[in-house]
Structure formats: structure tokens, C-alpha cells
C-alpha positions in Angstrom: 8.4 -7.7 -10.9 5.4 -5.8 -11.1 6.1 -1.7 -11.2 3.5 0.6 -9.8 1.0 1.4 -12.4 -1.4 0.2 -15.2 -1.7 -3.1 -15.0 -4.7 -5.7 -15.8 -6.5 -8.1 -12.7 -7.3 -11.3 -14.4 -9.9 -13.9 -12.3 -11.2 -17.7 -13.4 -14.4 -18.8 -12.2 -14.6 -22.7 -12.0 -16.6 -25.3 -10.5 -13.8 -27.4 -8.2 -14.8 -30.4 -9.9 -13.5 -29.7 -13.2 -11.3 -31.1 -14.6 -8.4 -30.8 -17.9 -6.6 -33.9 -18.4 -6.2 -35.5 -15.4 -5.9 -33.0 -12.6 -8.6 -30.5 -11.3 -8.5 -27.8 -13.9 -8.0 -24.5 -10.6 -4.7 -26.2 -10.6 -4.4 -27.2 -14.5 -4.5 -23.4 -14.8 -2.2 -22.3 -11.0 0.4 -24.7 -12.7 -0.3 -22.7 -16.4 0.9 -19.6 -14.8 3.3 -21.1 -12.5 4.8 -22.3 -15.2 4.7 -18.8 -17.7 5.5 -16.8 -14.4 3.5 -14.3 -14.0 4.1 -12.3 -10.9 1.6 -13.8 -8.7 -1.6 -16.0 -8.6 -3.7 -17.1 -5.3 -6.7 -19.1 -5.2 -9.4 -18.4 -3.7 -12.1 -21.5 -2.3 -15.3 -19.6 -0.8 -17.7 -20.6 1.6 -21.1 -20.0 -0.3 -22.2 -19.6 -3.9 -24.4 -20.1 -7.0 -24.0 -20.2 -11.4 -26.2 -19.2 -13.9 -28.5 -22.1 -13.0 -29.1 -20.3 -9.6 -28.3 -24.1 -7.5 -26.4 -23.3 -4.1 -23.6 -24.7 -3.3 -22.1 -24.4 0.6 -19.6 -25.8 2.7 -22.4 -27.1 4.5 -24.1 -28.8 2.2 -22.1 -32.2 1.8 -23.8 -33.3 -1.4 -22.5 -29.5 -3.1 -19.4 -29.1 -1.7 -17.7 -31.0 -4.6 -19.1 -28.8 -7.3 -18.2 -25.3 -5.0 -16.4 -22.3 -7.1 -13.3 -21.3 -7.2 -11.5 -18.1 -8.0 -7.9 -18.1 -9.4 -6.8 -14.6 -9.2 -4.0 -12.5 -10.6 -2.3 -9.1 -11.0 -0.5 -8.8 -14.4 0.9 -6.2 -17.1 -1.5 -5.9 -20.3 1.2 -7.3 -22.3 1.5 -10.5 -20.1 -2.0 -10.9 -19.1 -2.6 -10.9 -23.9 0.8 -13.3 -23.7 -1.2 -16.5 -21.6 -4.9 -15.0 -21.9 -5.3 -17.4 -25.5 -4.4 -20.4 -24.0 -6.4 -19.7 -20.4 -9.3 -19.0 -23.0 -8.5 -22.9 -24.5 -8.2 -24.2 -21.6 -10.8 -22.8 -19.6 -14.0 -25.1 -21.6 -17.2 -24.3 -18.2 -16.5 -20.7 -16.5 -15.6 -17.4 -16.7 -12.9 -15.5 -17.2 -12.8 -11.5 -16.1 -10.5 -9.3 -17.5 -10.3 -5.2 -15.6 -8.1 -2.7 -16.0 -6.2 -2.1 -12.6 -3.2 -0.2 -10.9 -1.1 -1.2 -8.8 -0.3 1.9 -6.3 2.8 -0.6 -4.6 4.8 -3.4 -5.7 7.3 -4.6 -2.5 9.4 -8.0 -2.9 11.6 -8.3 0.5 14.7 -10.2 0.3 14.8 -13.5 2.9 17.0 -15.3 3.6 20.4 -13.6 2.7 22.6 -11.4 4.8 25.2 -8.4 4.1 28.5 -7.2 5.0 28.3 -4.1 6.7 29.7 -1.6 4.4 31.3 1.9 5.2 28.8 4.5 5.9 28.8 7.8 3.4 27.7 10.8 3.7 25.3 12.0 1.7 24.1 16.2 1.1 22.0 18.0 -0.3 19.0 20.6 -0.7 15.8 19.9 0.3 12.3 21.1 2.6 11.1 20.2 5.3 7.0 20.1 5.9 5.4 21.1 9.7 2.4 19.7 10.0 1.0 21.6 13.4 -2.9 19.6 14.2 -4.9 18.4 17.2 -4.8 14.6 18.3 -8.6 14.4 18.1 -8.7 16.1 14.7 -10.5 13.2 12.2 -10.9 13.0 8.7 -13.1 10.2 7.1 -13.5 8.1 10.3 -9.5 8.0 11.7 -7.3 10.1 13.3 -6.4 13.2 11.1 -2.5 12.3 12.1 -2.7 8.5 11.3 -4.5 9.0 7.6 -2.4 12.1 6.7 0.8 9.1 7.7 -0.9 7.0 5.0 -1.6 9.6 2.6 2.4 10.2 2.7 3.3 6.7 2.2 1.7 6.4 -0.6 2.9 9.4 -2.3 6.5 7.7 -1.7 7.2 10.3 0.4 10.9 9.4 1.9 9.8 9.6 5.8 7.5 11.2 8.7 7.2 11.8 12.0 4.6 12.4 14.7 5.6 14.1 17.4 2.9 14.8 20.4 3.4 17.8 22.5 2.2 17.9 26.3 1.3 21.5 26.4 0.3 24.1 24.0 -2.2 26.6 22.6 -3.5 27.4 18.8 -5.5 30.2 17.2 -8.3 29.7 19.2 -5.6 30.2 22.4 -7.3 27.0 24.0 -4.9 25.8 25.8 -3.5 21.9 25.6 -2.2 19.7 28.7 -1.5 16.4 29.8 -0.8 15.9 33.4 -2.2 13.2 35.8 -5.2 15.6 36.9 -6.4 17.4 33.1 -6.2 14.6 31.1 -6.9 16.0 27.0 -8.3 14.4 24.0 -7.2 17.1 21.9 -3.7 17.0 23.1 -1.0 19.5 20.1 1.2 16.6 17.1 3.4 18.0 14.8 4.1 16.1 12.2 8.2 16.5 10.9 8.3 16.0 6.6 11.3 16.2 5.6 11.5 15.5 1.1 13.2 17.1 -1.7 11.4 20.2 -2.8 9.0 18.8 -5.8 8.1 15.8 -3.5 6.8 18.6 -0.5 4.7 20.0 -4.1 2.9 17.3 -4.4 2.0 16.3 -1.4 1.2 20.3 -0.5 -1.7 19.2 -3.2 -2.8 17.2 -1.4 -2.8 17.5 2.6 -3.9 20.9 3.0 -7.5 19.4 2.1 -8.0 17.1 4.5 -7.6 20.0 7.5 -10.2 21.4 8.6 -8.3 23.1 11.4 -4.3 23.6 12.1 -1.4 24.8 10.4 1.4 23.9 7.4 5.1 25.2 7.7 7.9 25.0 5.4 11.7 25.5 5.0 14.4 25.3 3.4 16.9 23.0 4.7 20.1 21.0 4.2 19.8 17.1 4.5 23.2 15.4 6.4 22.6 11.6 5.8 24.7 8.7 6.8 23.9 5.5 5.1 25.2 2.3 4.2 25.3 1.8 0.5 23.1 3.5 -1.5 21.6 2.0 -5.0 23.2 2.6 -7.8 20.1 2.7 -10.0 18.6 5.7 -7.2 19.7 8.5 -6.5 19.5 8.8 -2.6 16.5 10.2 -1.1 16.7 12.5 2.5 14.5 10.4 5.1 12.8 12.3 8.5 14.7 13.8 10.9 15.3 11.3 14.1 15.2 14.4 16.2 13.7 17.6 15.9 12.8 20.3 18.6 10.1 22.3 16.1 9.4 25.5 15.5 
């Protein structure tokens, strides 16, 4: 399985009717990648395209359907790409092979069809930091609600957990009152995002989040984490998660 970090993306373009021995070339390439156990490969069939001869091919044009370009993509480590590339180079006599530098920012493989026996609870305690982010519901960042953008950023940084709380009444530094009632529907109710993680992870988040906020407040507190879990992975220490019930500051 691929891990987070630098990698290579390989894209192979061939015509659908190009053959390799007795099989379509695109299928032979796919079968070879599967045989070599690359992390994963995808075959894409476009709706329309043209090649170096500038002949237009389309699903709507029956005469050119069988000549449609096929695209095989996969992402692997540089070592694995260098391993399979010589054979791919030999197989693709008529087509295009493209190799790009890329970065894997998330690699998750969820187990399916496995049931785990109930494990006894384990209590984990440790020092951590709590970060509370106060903002308005109407705040935005790059075209989307700011609180959603912050949550996405926290997930990309592998923060243990975060919870968004929606206020029903509040005011900020400007003294404006915001409330939610049947007679007064505010579109800028106060929100609070509560985050708990190791001090170094909170420090990493603090290097990014303030630049996303034009108006708001970030508060840090030292906390003691008590977490009940079923089992602890043997290859990594437990990480504190966001509290499920927080009364704010």
C-alpha cells in the first residue's frame, strides 16, 4: 500500500484497437500492472479526442469509435515505477507514456468483510492542548464556509479530531448581537471549533489557520486527556481525539 509522501504518477495513452499479441494493448498493460502488484491502476475511456494526426474521434462517430484513445493511470513509488517502466516501454510501441512527480497526501485502505471481537476497554491518559476557534457562520474562505475549510485543513494535517459547535446567542469584539429565534433568523451565528491533539500538532495548525481568518479568535489551553479505547495499535502510540461534549469557554 502506498504511504503518504513523494510518488510518481504514470499515464499511458494508447488507441483502443491497438493490439499486443492477441489482446488489446490497454488490457495487456492493465494485466501486467496487476500481475506486478502495483498499488492500483485505472483504465479511462474518454468521450472524445484526437491524436498527433489531428483526426477527431468520438463516441458519436461510429466510424471512429474503435480508434478511441484509452488511458491507463497508476500512482506508485519511484522505485516501483522504475521497476515496471522498462517492460511498459517495450509494450507500448504506438502510444504515449507520461511520468509525473506527485505527492500522496492521503492513503487509506479500509478492511471489508472482517469482524473484530470485542476488546476490553483501555484507558489512555496524557498531556495535550485544546484549541478553540471562534468565528462567524457567514465567514468564508476561497468560496466556501470558513468552518468547513478549516475542518478540511485539519483533516489534511492528520489532526486527531475536531468538533464544530453552533451558538444560539452571542456577540463579538464589534459588540453586534447575533441570535437565533423564530422572529430573528441570523445568518451569522457564532461558531466554535474545538480541537484536541498533541502540542506539536496544535503548533502545526497554528502556523496555517490564522491566515485563513479575517475576523475571529483562537484560544489555546493545556489539558489532560482521558480516552477510552478498545485496542491500541502496536505500531503507533495513541492519539487524543476531540471531546464529544464541550461547554466552551
